[in-house]
C-alpha positions in Angstrom: -39.2 -31.4 -13.0 -39.2 -27.7 -11.7 -38.4 -25.8 -8.7 -40.2 -27.4 -5.6 -42.9 -25.4 -4.0 -41.8 -26.7 -0.5 -40.1 -24.0 1.5 -37.8 -26.6 3.4 -36.6 -27.9 -0.1 -35.9 -24.5 -1.3 -33.8 -23.7 2.1 -31.8 -27.0 1.8 -31.0 -25.7 -1.9 -30.0 -22.3 -0.9 -27.9 -23.6 2.2 -26.2 -26.0 -0.3 -25.3 -23.1 -2.7 -23.9 -21.0 0.2 -22.0 -23.8 1.8 -20.3 -24.0 -1.7 -19.3 -20.0 -1.7 -17.7 -20.5 1.6 -17.5 -17.9 4.5 -20.8 -18.1 5.8 -22.4 -17.8 2.4 -20.8 -14.3 2.0 -18.9 -15.7 -1.1 -15.6 -14.4 0.6 -16.7 -10.9 1.1 -15.6 -11.1 4.6 -12.2 -11.8 3.5 -12.2 -9.1 1.2 -13.5 -6.4 3.7 -10.8 -7.6 6.2 -8.0 -7.2 3.4 -9.2 -3.9 2.5 -9.2 -2.8 6.3 -5.4 -4.2 6.6 -4.6 -2.3 3.4 -6.1 0.7 4.6 -4.4 0.7 7.9 -1.0 0.0 6.2 -1.7 2.9 4.0 -2.5 5.2 7.1 0.8 4.0 8.6 2.9 4.5 5.7 1.5 8.0 5.2 2.3 8.8 8.9 5.7 7.6 8.3 6.4 9.8 5.2 5.1 12.8 7.1 7.4 12.3 9.9 10.4 11.9 7.2 9.4 15.2 5.3 8.7 17.1 8.3 11.2 16.1 11.1 13.8 13.2 10.2 15.1 14.9 7.1 15.7 18.1 8.8 18.2 20.0 11.2 17.0 20.1 14.4 17.5 23.0 16.8 17.2 22.9 20.5 15.8 26.4 21.0 13.7 29.1 19.1 16.7 31.3 19.6 19.2 28.8 17.9 16.7 28.3 14.9 16.4 32.2 14.5 20.1 32.4 14.5 20.3 29.6 11.8 17.8 31.9 9.9 20.0 35.0 10.2 23.3 33.0 9.3 21.5 31.7 6.4 20.2 35.2 5.0 23.8 36.4 5.2 24.4 33.7 2.6 21.6 34.6 0.5 18.8 32.5 1.4 15.9 34.6 2.3 12.2 33.8 3.4 13.0 31.0 5.9 10.9 30.8 9.2 11.1 28.4 12.4 8.3 26.2 13.6 8.0 24.1 16.9 8.0 20.4 15.6 5.3 18.1 16.8 7.2 14.9 16.4 10.3 15.5 18.3 9.5 19.0 20.2 12.7 20.6 18.9 12.8 23.6 16.1 13.3 23.2 12.3 13.2 25.7 9.4 11.0 26.1 6.6 10.4 28.3 3.6 6.7 27.6 3.5 4.6 30.6 4.6 2.7 30.2 7.7 
């Protein structure tokens, strides 16, 4: 016996097949997409934490622009040149960097 020509019989076979797949017939794709979204969100949080660590937490914080400029002057006296100060977007304080603006 071959494939039934009755649409209702075919629909029952399709429904039975999809029920074996689970997740409403998507074969677990809903779960895959949800896991990928969670992974992407975790990665974004980890990236933000790494940026914070690099840009703020691992650096000396100066309470004013004048304090940071004084630190640059003292560093220059000891041979470190090419520093500049910038206002931190994380803590609102001032940090030093050697990167050009």
